[in-house]
C-alpha positions as CSV (number, residue, x, y, z in Angstrom):
1,M,-16.2,-25.4,-2.3
2,N,-16.0,-21.4,-2.0
3,F,-12.0,-20.5,-2.3
4,P,-12.5,-16.6,-1.2
5,L,-14.1,-17.5,1.7
6,A,-11.6,-20.0,2.6
7,K,-9.3,-17.4,1.9
8,R,-10.9,-15.1,4.4
9,I,-10.7,-17.8,7.2
10,S,-7.5,-18.5,6.6
11,R,-6.6,-14.8,7.3
12,D,-8.5,-14.6,10.3
13,V,-6.2,-17.2,11.4
14,G,-3.2,-14.7,10.9
15,L,-5.2,-12.1,12.4
16,C,-6.0,-14.6,16.0
17,R,-2.2,-15.7,16.1
18,G,-2.6,-19.3,16.1
19,I,-3.9,-22.8,14.2
20,Y,-6.5,-23.1,17.1
21,W,-9.0,-20.0,17.4
22,L,-9.4,-18.7,20.7
23,Y,-11.8,-16.3,21.8
24,P,-11.5,-13.3,22.2
25,P,-8.5,-13.5,19.3
26,A,-5.2,-11.9,20.0
27,L,-6.2,-8.8,17.8
28,T,-8.1,-7.9,21.0
29,W,-5.3,-8.6,23.6
30,R,-3.4,-5.7,25.3
31,P,-0.8,-5.1,27.7
32,I,-2.0,-6.5,31.3
33,A,-0.6,-5.2,34.2
34,F,0.7,-8.2,36.5
35,E,-1.3,-6.9,39.8
36,R,-4.5,-7.6,38.1
37,V,-3.4,-11.2,37.0
38,K,-2.6,-11.5,41.0
39,A,-6.1,-9.6,42.3
40,C,-7.7,-12.0,39.1
41,W,-6.6,-15.3,40.9
42,S,-7.6,-14.3,44.3
43,E,-10.8,-13.4,43.3
44,F,-11.4,-16.7,41.4
45,L,-10.2,-18.5,44.4
46,A,-12.3,-16.7,46.8
47,Q,-15.7,-17.1,44.7
48,R,-14.7,-21.1,45.0
49,H,-14.8,-21.2,41.2
50,E,-12.1,-23.7,41.2
51,E,-15.0,-26.2,42.6
52,R,-17.3,-25.5,39.9
53,F,-14.4,-25.6,36.7
54,G,-11.6,-26.7,38.2
55,V,-8.1,-25.5,37.3
56,D,-5.6,-27.7,35.5
57,L,-1.7,-26.8,35.5
58,H,0.3,-26.4,32.6
59,I,3.9,-26.1,32.7
60,N,4.9,-25.3,29.2
61,I,9.1,-25.9,28.6
62,P,9.4,-24.1,25.4
63,F,12.6,-25.7,24.3
64,C,13.0,-27.3,20.8
65,T,16.1,-28.7,19.3
66,E,15.1,-27.7,15.7
67,E,13.3,-24.8,14.8
68,P,10.8,-26.2,12.1
69,L,9.6,-23.9,9.3
70,F,5.9,-24.9,9.7
71,C,5.9,-24.5,13.9
72,D,3.9,-21.0,14.7
73,Y,4.3,-21.8,18.6
74,I,6.2,-19.8,20.6
75,H,9.4,-21.7,21.6
76,V,13.2,-21.6,22.1
77,S,15.9,-23.3,20.2
78,Q,18.9,-21.5,20.4
79,I,19.7,-22.8,24.3
80,R,22.3,-24.5,25.9
81,P,21.2,-27.7,27.9
82,W,22.7,-26.4,31.1
83,Q,20.7,-23.1,31.1
84,Y,17.4,-25.4,31.5
85,D,18.1,-25.2,35.3
86,A,18.0,-21.4,34.9
87,Y,14.5,-21.7,34.0
88,L,13.6,-24.3,36.3
89,G,14.3,-21.1,38.7
90,C,12.1,-18.7,36.8
91,L,9.1,-21.2,36.8
92,E,9.9,-21.0,41.0
93,K,9.8,-17.9,41.0
94,E,7.0,-16.9,38.5
95,I,4.8,-19.2,41.4
96,R,6.0,-16.7,44.3
97,I,5.4,-14.0,43.1
98,L,1.7,-15.1,41.8
99,E,0.9,-15.2,45.3
100,L,-0.9,-18.5,45.2
101,P,-2.1,-20.0,48.4
102,T,0.3,-23.2,49.3
103,G,-1.3,-26.3,48.5
104,M,-4.0,-24.9,45.7
105,R,-6.3,-27.7,44.1
106,I,-5.1,-28.9,40.6
107,Q,-7.5,-31.0,39.0
108,R,-4.7,-32.1,36.2
109,L,-1.2,-31.4,35.5
110,F,0.4,-30.9,31.9
111,F,3.3,-30.3,30.5
112,T,3.2,-28.6,27.2
113,G,5.9,-27.4,24.9
114,G,8.4,-27.2,22.6
115,S,9.4,-30.8,24.2
116,A,10.0,-31.8,27.8
117,T,11.9,-34.5,27.1
118,L,15.0,-32.4,26.6
119,L,15.3,-32.0,30.6
120,S,17.4,-34.6,32.7
121,P,16.2,-36.6,35.1
122,S,17.4,-35.0,37.7
123,Q,16.0,-31.9,36.8
124,I,13.0,-33.4,36.4
125,E,12.6,-34.7,39.9
126,R,13.5,-31.3,41.0
127,L,10.3,-29.8,39.2
128,F,7.8,-32.5,40.2
129,S,8.9,-31.4,43.7
130,L,8.4,-27.6,43.4
131,L,4.8,-28.6,42.1
132,H,3.7,-30.9,44.7
133,R,5.4,-28.4,47.4
134,C,3.2,-25.5,46.2
135,F,0.0,-27.4,44.7
136,R,-2.5,-30.3,45.8
137,I,-2.3,-32.2,42.7
138,E,-5.6,-34.6,42.4
139,S,-5.5,-36.2,39.5
140,P,-3.0,-39.5,38.8
141,E,-3.2,-39.2,35.2
142,V,-0.4,-36.8,34.2
143,T,-0.1,-35.7,30.5
144,I,3.5,-34.5,28.7
145,E,4.4,-33.8,25.1
146,V,7.3,-34.8,23.3
147,D,8.6,-33.4,19.7
148,H,11.5,-34.9,19.4
149,C,13.1,-38.3,19.0
150,P,14.6,-40.3,20.3
151,A,13.5,-39.6,23.7
152,P,16.4,-40.6,26.2
153,P,14.9,-43.6,28.4
154,E,16.0,-42.4,31.4
155,T,14.0,-39.4,30.8
156,L,11.1,-41.1,29.8
157,R,11.7,-43.3,32.9
158,A,11.7,-40.6,35.5
159,F,8.5,-38.9,34.3
160,S,6.7,-42.0,34.5
161,E,7.7,-42.4,38.1
162,N,6.4,-39.2,38.8
163,G,2.9,-40.0,37.5
164,V,3.2,-39.5,33.7
165,R,0.8,-41.8,32.0
166,R,-0.6,-39.8,28.9
167,L,2.2,-38.9,26.0
168,I,1.3,-36.7,23.2
169,F,4.5,-37.4,20.4
170,G,4.0,-34.7,17.8
171,V,5.5,-37.2,14.8
172,Q,4.3,-34.8,12.0
173,S,5.4,-36.0,9.0
174,L,7.8,-38.5,7.8
175,Q,8.9,-38.3,4.2
176,P,12.6,-37.0,4.7
177,E,12.3,-35.3,1.7
178,L,9.2,-32.8,3.3
179,A,11.0,-33.5,6.1
180,K,14.4,-31.9,5.4
181,S,12.7,-29.1,3.6
182,L,11.1,-27.6,6.9
183,K,13.8,-28.0,9.0
184,W,12.2,-31.4,10.5
185,K,14.3,-34.1,12.3
186,Q,12.0,-37.7,12.3
187,D,12.6,-40.5,10.5
188,R,10.5,-44.3,11.0
189,K,13.4,-45.8,12.7
190,N,13.6,-43.3,15.5
191,I,9.6,-43.0,15.9
192,T,9.5,-46.7,16.3
193,K,12.5,-47.1,19.1
194,T,10.8,-44.0,20.5
195,M,7.6,-46.0,21.0
196,S,9.1,-48.8,22.1
197,D,11.2,-47.1,24.8
198,I,7.5,-45.1,25.8
199,R,5.7,-48.2,26.5
200,R,8.7,-50.1,27.8
201,A,8.9,-46.8,30.6
202,G,5.4,-47.4,31.8
203,I,3.8,-44.7,30.0
204,P,0.4,-46.4,29.0
205,L,-1.1,-43.6,26.6
206,I,0.3,-42.4,23.6
207,R,-1.2,-40.5,21.1
208,I,0.5,-39.5,17.9
209,N,-0.5,-36.1,16.5
210,L,0.0,-36.1,12.6
211,M,-0.5,-32.8,10.1
212,A,-2.2,-33.1,6.9
213,G,-1.8,-30.6,4.1
214,L,1.8,-29.8,4.5
215,P,3.4,-28.2,1.6
216,A,4.5,-30.3,-1.0
217,Q,3.0,-33.3,0.7
218,T,1.5,-35.6,-1.5
219,Q,-1.5,-38.2,-1.0
220,A,0.9,-41.3,-1.4
221,S,3.4,-39.7,1.2
222,F,0.9,-38.8,3.2
223,V,-1.2,-42.1,3.3
224,S,2.2,-44.2,3.8
225,D,3.1,-41.7,6.9
226,L,-0.8,-42.8,8.3
227,K,-0.2,-46.2,8.0
228,F,2.7,-46.8,9.3
229,I,1.6,-44.8,12.4
230,L,-1.8,-46.8,12.3
231,N,0.8,-50.0,12.6
232,L,2.3,-48.9,15.7
233,N,-0.9,-49.2,17.2
234,P,-1.1,-45.9,19.7
235,G,-4.0,-44.9,21.7
236,A,-5.3,-42.0,19.8
237,V,-4.1,-40.6,16.3
238,I,-4.7,-36.7,15.7
239,L,-4.6,-35.2,12.5
240,M,-3.8,-31.6,12.7
241,P,-5.0,-29.2,9.3
242,F,-2.1,-27.5,7.8
243,T,-3.4,-24.0,7.9
244,P,-1.7,-21.3,6.4
245,A,-1.2,-18.1,8.2
246,A,1.4,-15.5,7.6
247,Y,3.6,-15.8,10.5
248,P,5.0,-19.2,10.7
249,P,9.0,-19.2,9.4
250,L,7.6,-21.1,6.4
251,F,6.1,-18.2,4.9
252,C,8.2,-15.4,6.8
253,S,11.6,-16.5,5.5
254,A,13.6,-14.9,2.7
255,P,13.9,-16.0,-0.6
256,P,15.2,-19.1,-1.9
257,L,12.6,-21.2,0.1
258,R,10.0,-22.1,-2.5
259,F,6.7,-22.0,0.1
260,H,4.9,-18.8,-0.4
261,Y,2.1,-17.3,1.6
262,S,-0.1,-16.2,-1.3
263,N,0.6,-19.9,-3.1
264,A,-0.8,-21.6,0.0
265,L,-4.4,-20.0,-0.4
266,T,-4.8,-20.7,-4.6
267,P,-8.0,-23.3,-5.0
268,R,-5.8,-26.1,-5.8
269,E,-3.9,-26.0,-2.7
270,I,-7.1,-25.9,-0.7
271,V,-8.6,-28.4,-2.2
272,R,-5.2,-30.5,-1.9
273,R,-5.0,-30.1,2.1
274,A,-9.1,-30.5,2.6
275,S,-8.9,-34.0,0.6
276,L,-6.2,-34.9,2.6
277,F,-7.7,-34.0,5.9
278,A,-10.6,-35.7,4.9
279,L,-8.9,-39.1,3.4
280,G,-6.9,-39.2,7.2
281,R,-10.1,-39.1,9.0
282,S,-11.4,-41.9,7.0
283,M,-8.5,-43.7,7.4
284,I,-8.7,-43.3,11.4
285,G,-11.7,-44.3,11.5
286,Q,-11.6,-47.5,9.8
287,A,-8.6,-48.5,11.7
288,R,-11.2,-48.1,14.7
289,L,-9.4,-46.1,17.2
290,P,-11.1,-44.4,19.8
291,A,-12.8,-40.8,18.7
292,C,-11.0,-38.4,20.7
293,S,-10.6,-34.6,20.1
294,D,-7.8,-32.2,21.8
295,Q,-10.1,-31.8,24.5
296,D,-10.2,-35.1,25.8
297,W,-5.8,-35.0,26.5
298,I,-5.3,-31.1,27.3
299,G,-8.1,-30.2,29.3
300,G,-11.9,-29.4,28.9
301,F,-13.9,-26.4,30.2
302,S,-11.2,-25.9,33.7
303,S,-9.6,-22.9,34.2
304,Q,-5.4,-22.9,32.8
305,L,-3.1,-21.8,35.5
306,C,0.0,-22.3,33.1
307,L,3.1,-21.2,34.1
308,G,6.5,-20.5,32.1
309,F,7.4,-18.6,28.9
310,G,4.9,-18.1,26.0
311,S,2.1,-19.9,28.1
312,L,-1.5,-19.0,27.8
313,S,-3.7,-19.0,31.2
314,R,-7.4,-18.4,31.5
315,I,-9.1,-17.6,34.5
316,R,-12.6,-18.5,33.7
317,G,-14.6,-15.2,34.1
318,H,-12.1,-12.9,34.9
319,L,-9.5,-12.9,32.5
320,L,-7.3,-14.9,29.3
321,Y,-3.4,-14.0,29.5
322,R,-0.4,-14.9,28.0
323,S,3.3,-14.1,29.4
324,G,6.2,-13.4,26.6
325,P,6.8,-13.3,23.6
326,N,10.8,-12.5,24.3
327,Y,12.3,-14.7,26.2
328,R,15.6,-13.3,27.1
329,E,13.2,-10.5,28.9
330,Y,10.9,-13.1,30.5
331,R,14.1,-14.8,32.0
332,N,15.7,-11.3,33.0
333,R,12.9,-10.1,34.9
334,L,12.1,-13.4,36.9
335,Q,15.6,-13.2,37.7
336,E,15.3,-9.9,38.9
337,G,12.4,-10.3,41.2
338,N,9.8,-9.0,38.8
339,P,7.0,-10.2,36.8
340,P,7.0,-11.3,33.5
341,P,5.8,-8.9,31.0
342,T,1.9,-9.8,30.4
343,V,-0.7,-9.6,27.4
344,G,-4.6,-10.6,27.4
345,C,-8.0,-9.8,27.6
346,P,-11.1,-9.7,30.2
347,M,-13.4,-12.2,30.1
348,N,-17.1,-12.5,31.6
349,G,-19.6,-14.6,31.7
350,D,-20.6,-13.7,28.2
351,R,-17.4,-13.8,27.0
352,E,-17.2,-17.3,28.4
353,M,-20.3,-18.5,26.7
354,R,-19.2,-17.3,23.4
355,S,-16.3,-18.9,23.6
356,Y,-17.4,-22.4,24.5
357,V,-20.1,-22.2,22.2
358,I,-17.1,-21.1,19.2
359,R,-14.9,-23.7,20.3
360,E,-17.8,-26.8,20.3
361,I,-18.9,-25.4,16.8
362,E,-15.1,-26.1,15.4
363,C,-14.5,-29.0,16.4
364,P,-16.2,-31.4,17.2
365,G,-19.2,-29.2,15.6
366,L,-21.4,-30.4,18.2
367,V,-23.3,-27.7,21.2
368,R,-24.6,-30.3,24.0
369,K,-27.3,-27.9,25.3
370,N,-27.5,-30.0,28.7
371,E,-23.4,-29.6,28.7
372,F,-24.1,-25.2,28.3
373,R,-27.2,-25.5,31.3
374,R,-24.6,-27.5,33.5
375,L,-21.6,-25.1,33.2
376,F,-23.5,-21.6,32.5
377,R,-26.9,-22.0,34.1
378,N,-28.6,-20.8,31.1
379,D,-30.5,-22.0,28.4
380,F,-28.7,-22.1,24.8
381,K,-31.3,-20.8,22.6
382,N,-32.1,-18.3,25.2
383,V,-28.9,-16.9,25.4
384,F,-28.2,-17.1,21.7
385,G,-31.2,-16.9,20.2
386,R,-31.1,-13.8,17.9
387,E,-27.6,-15.4,16.7
388,L,-29.4,-18.7,15.8
389,S,-32.2,-16.8,14.3
390,H,-29.7,-15.5,12.0
391,L,-28.0,-18.7,11.0
392,G,-31.6,-20.3,10.8
393,G,-31.9,-18.3,7.7
394,V,-28.7,-19.4,6.0
395,S,-29.0,-23.1,5.9
396,D,-30.0,-25.9,7.5
397,L,-29.0,-26.8,10.6
398,R,-30.2,-29.7,13.0
399,D,-31.3,-29.0,15.8
400,S,-32.6,-31.2,18.8
401,P,-33.3,-31.2,22.3
402,Q,-30.1,-32.3,23.3
403,F,-27.7,-31.0,20.3
404,W,-27.1,-27.9,18.1
405,D,-25.2,-30.6,15.5
406,L,-22.7,-28.9,12.7
407,S,-21.2,-32.4,13.4
408,R,-21.7,-33.3,9.2
409,R,-20.6,-30.0,7.7
410,S,-17.0,-29.3,6.4
411,S,-15.0,-27.2,8.8
412,L,-14.8,-24.5,6.5
413,E,-18.6,-24.2,7.3
414,R,-18.3,-24.5,11.2
415,A,-15.6,-21.8,10.7
416,L,-17.6,-19.5,9.3
417,F,-20.9,-20.2,11.6
418,A,-18.5,-19.5,14.7
419,K,-18.2,-16.3,13.5
420,F,-21.4,-15.6,14.3
421,F,-21.1,-15.7,18.1
422,Y,-18.7,-12.8,18.0
423,E,-19.1,-10.0,19.8
424,P,-20.2,-7.0,17.8
425,A,-17.0,-4.9,18.7
426,I,-14.4,-7.9,17.5
427,T,-16.6,-8.3,14.3
428,R,-15.9,-4.6,13.5
429,L,-12.2,-5.0,14.4
430,F,-11.5,-8.1,11.6
431,R,-13.8,-5.7,9.3
432,E,-11.2,-3.2,9.8
433,A,-8.3,-5.4,9.5
434,Y,-9.9,-6.6,6.1
435,R,-10.0,-3.5,4.9
436,K,-6.2,-2.9,5.4
437,R,-5.8,-6.4,3.1
438,P,-8.7,-7.0,0.9
439,V,-9.7,-10.3,-0.3
440,R,-12.0,-10.8,-3.9
441,E,-15.0,-12.2,-2.4
442,E,-17.3,-11.9,-5.6
443,R,-17.9,-15.9,-5.0
444,V,-19.1,-15.6,-1.7
445,N,-23.1,-16.2,-0.9
446,K,-24.1,-12.6,-0.4
447,Q,-25.7,-13.6,3.2
448,L,-23.1,-15.0,4.0
449,L,-20.7,-12.5,3.6
450,Q,-23.1,-9.9,5.0
451,L,-23.2,-11.5,8.4
452,Y,-19.5,-12.2,8.6
453,C,-17.5,-9.5,7.7
454,L,-19.8,-6.3,6.7
455,S,-22.7,-6.1,10.0
456,P,-21.7,-6.4,13.1
457,L,-23.9,-9.0,14.5
458,V,-26.5,-8.3,17.0
459,K,-25.6,-8.0,20.8
460,N,-26.4,-10.7,23.4
461,D,-28.5,-8.6,25.9
462,S,-29.1,-11.9,28.0
463,G,-27.2,-10.4,30.7
464,A,-25.8,-13.8,31.8
465,A,-23.1,-14.0,33.6
466,Y,-22.0,-16.6,36.7
467,S,-23.9,-17.0,39.9
């Protein structure tokens, strides 16, 4: 394994701001006028793109009872339950300010977080009433995220009665000492009870998330946690590889915490994380659980209308934007009838194609050529012929009429290959960032290093865009 390259990619995650890679990365985002957001949604709907790509509605409930040190998501932990009603009022005002057409067609509904089960049954009824009043939600399957347990049975029943059929349960780690040091309060007794309550409430599809490679997580403790989870018979288990970046509280906290960002990038730690992740995937495969990815549960290539503090929206072909990052400012501005502060970047046909290919390369490592042609009405090789010619000279790739396949390669290699599809201007931004934070690179393959960060990639001059 190439450790300097692994360190460089780990720093990329810090520049991208998030465990999951977004394209264009957050390094390129700038403040966006809210009138621009409204105009982009109006144009998107006028062009009837929602019929071609679909629109998913994500409601972000950012509240957490704890602030786990490994979490890098935007969330709010120091808030009283009675303030949740004020937040629901902010959601209603956010919908009104967007001025979307009443009855706008919604393909799927998701509740992200935080943890949606912190809401009371009456607040859940109020929220669903608002959504059905403002949107036409077509899918009977609604998905929620739960990151805290035990979840009140009456709350689970309220969600079930309003159509929730899929639940994502963030277990992450169950070892008492590790959970305590990371400020993560989960234990096996509460997990077992919550799983029973979820099923009793009538929510049939349960996915459990488990983190692999947390600091001080041993192989024995990881295997013990995963065996326990598999014995609960969930519908799916997703391993979430712990990705070291400098901004979570884990690395931002002052001493005497023993976790340090620099230690997370040592060769020993890189090997440990990779080994645990590989072991976990093997165990899940042997359990014969259905193969699935985040895309199977949180949406594919649809546009996403995301409401609430810290939510990330994507208007395909137009705009990528996020509200935040200060909760008090978000709440106060909406209570005064003003739009929340927004940052993001413009999107076009070329960027959407790059975003799709980058995501498919990173996970599952398979670009489906027919799906690319269906979405963009263009041929994958015609659009990215120059990038593919560069990659063909670096390593052997499995290419067929149906797929461009990297699925057997490591996540480190896939992350590197995905970078070849970045725009030259964005590659230059990363290069400038690296100059400020240099990394030793004497063991990096010279050709890979040149393509990766020292020279801008060729432009894609296909001119392809939405038709």
